[in-house]
C-alpha positions in Angstrom: 11.3 4.1 24.3 10.8 1.1 22.1 11.2 1.5 18.4 8.1 0.6 16.4 8.1 -1.0 13.0 5.2 -2.1 10.8 4.7 -4.3 7.8 1.6 -3.8 5.6 0.1 -6.6 3.5 -2.5 -5.6 1.0 -5.2 -7.9 -0.6 -9.0 -8.0 -0.8 -9.1 -11.3 1.0 -7.9 -9.8 4.3 -10.0 -8.8 7.3 -7.9 -6.1 8.9 -9.7 -6.6 12.3 -8.6 -10.2 12.4 -5.5 -10.6 10.2 -2.8 -8.8 12.2 0.1 -9.7 14.6 2.3 -8.0 17.1 5.8 -9.1 18.2 7.3 -7.2 21.1 10.8 -7.5 22.4 12.9 -5.7 24.9 13.9 -3.1 22.3 11.0 -2.8 19.9 7.6 -3.6 18.7 6.9 -5.1 15.2 3.5 -5.1 13.8 2.0 -6.9 10.8 -1.2 -5.2 9.5 -3.4 -6.0 6.6 -5.5 -3.7 4.4 -7.9 -4.6 1.6 -7.0 -1.7 -0.7 -4.8 1.4 -1.2 -7.3 3.7 0.5 -7.2 1.6 3.6 -3.4 1.6 3.4 -3.4 5.4 3.4 -5.6 5.6 6.4 -3.6 2.9 8.3 -0.3 4.6 7.5 -1.5 8.0 8.8 -2.7 6.2 12.0 0.7 4.5 12.4 2.5 7.8 11.9 0.4 9.3 14.8 1.1 6.2 16.9 4.9 6.8 16.5 5.7 4.0 14.1 9.2 4.9 12.8 9.6 2.6 9.8 7.2 0.8 7.4 7.7 -2.0 4.9 5.1 -2.8 2.3 4.3 -6.0 0.6 5.0 -6.3 -3.1 1.4 -5.6 -4.0 2.1 -1.9 -3.5 4.9 -1.7 -6.0 7.2 1.2 -6.5 4.3 3.6 -7.5 2.3 2.8 -4.3 5.4 3.1 -2.1 6.1 6.5 -3.6 2.6 7.7 -3.0 2.8 6.6 0.6 6.1 8.3 1.1 4.5 11.5 -0.3 1.5 11.0 2.1 3.9 11.1 5.1 5.9 14.0 3.6 9.0 11.7 3.5 9.1 11.7 7.4 9.0 7.9 7.7 11.3 5.4 5.9 9.0 3.3 3.7 10.3 0.3 1.8 8.6 -2.3 -0.3 9.3 -5.9 -1.0 10.6 -6.7 -4.5 12.4 -9.6 -6.2 14.8 -10.3 -9.0 13.3 -10.0 -12.5 14.4 -13.5 -13.4 12.0 -14.8 -10.8 9.0 -13.1 -12.3 7.6 -16.4 -13.7 7.8 -18.1 -10.4 6.0 -15.2 -8.7 3.4 -15.0 -11.4 2.7 -18.8 -11.1 2.4 -18.7 -7.3 0.1 -15.6 -7.2 -2.0 -16.6 -10.2 -5.7 -17.1 -9.5 -5.7 -20.6 -11.1 -4.4 -22.3 -7.9 
């Protein structure tokens, strides 16, 4: 049986029916899914759990609090991580993700 992994990207600009990707190898399947908000993320995560996804990584938009809420949603049965960065790079990330560009 192939291991299944998913990465969730969250942002209002995404269209989940279009913005997704699947990479399949001999040993596993990696998914990239998008959601527009936290409620959609909850629904997607529960669906992924039912489909046998064994690990999930979240984009930085979820933050530690969002990751914790999703861990609780799955009763800590799926390893869930979230992207983070070193604090000294905060200005670079703020500049990149600002709405002024």
